[in-house]
N, C-alpha and C positions, 0 to 999 in steps of 0.2 A: 587415614586421611589419603585421598587419592591425589596423585601427582598430576599437575596440569600438563597437557600435551604441548610440546614445543612445536610451534609452527615453523616449517622450513619453506622459504620462498621457492617457487618453481624456478628452474634454471632459465636463463634467457634463451630465446629461440636461436637457431643456427644463423639466421640472418635477420636484419631489421625488416626486410620485405616479408619474410614468412611470418614474422611477428605481427606486422600490419594486417596480413591476410587472416591470421588466426584470431587476433584480439581487436582489430581496428586500430587506427592511429592513436586515438585518445586512450584506449585500453592498454596499448603497448607501453606508452609513456607512463601511465598510472602504475603499471606493474613493474617496468624494467628501467625507467630513466636513471635510477640511482646506481644500477649495477652494470650499465652498458659501457663498454670501452670500444672505441673504433679500432679495428685490427689494422687499419692503414695509417695510424698516427705517425709512425716513423717516416713513412713516405710523404705524408702531408708536410711535415717539418722540413724534409729534404727539398721538396719542390719549392716551398716558400723561401728557403735559404738561397736556392739558385735564383729565384725571381728577384729577391732583394739585392743579391750581389750584382746581377746583370742590369736591373732597371733602376736601382737606387731610389725607390719611392720615398716620399715624405712619411716617416713613421711617427710624427709628433702626435697625431691623433688617428686612431683606427677604429672603424665601426665594423664589427663582424656580424653580419646579418645571417640568420639561420645558423647560429654558432654551435648548436648541439651541445656536446659536453666540453667544448672549448679547445679542441685540438689545435685549430689555426691560431686562436687567441694566445695560447700558451707558447706556440712556436714563435709568433711575432714578438711576444714579450722577450723571449730569449734572444731574438735578433735585434733588440734595441727599441722596440715600440715604446713610446713614453706614456701615452694615455690610450687605454683600450676600453671600448664598450662593446658588449655582445648582447644579442637578444635572439630568442628562438621562440616561435609560437607554440611549441609543444613542450620543451623542457623548462620553460619559464625562467 
């Protein structure tokens, strides 16, 4: 009995931009949306923390447009946002 070959997903490209060039935007997200992590996530959280501390915006309801994998949404939740909605045309 032959063993089935295990499929190994291709690694994500070095950058989203190069992935867009190689696969197209739709192809990139079809292939890598689940495994992509923003390398700038800590900086995004730090910037939002400074903004919230200085400007004290109303965080009772936040809409995160083009939220990607939710880096800003997660940071805002940690900063006290009460209701968060995010949408992205590519990561759905």
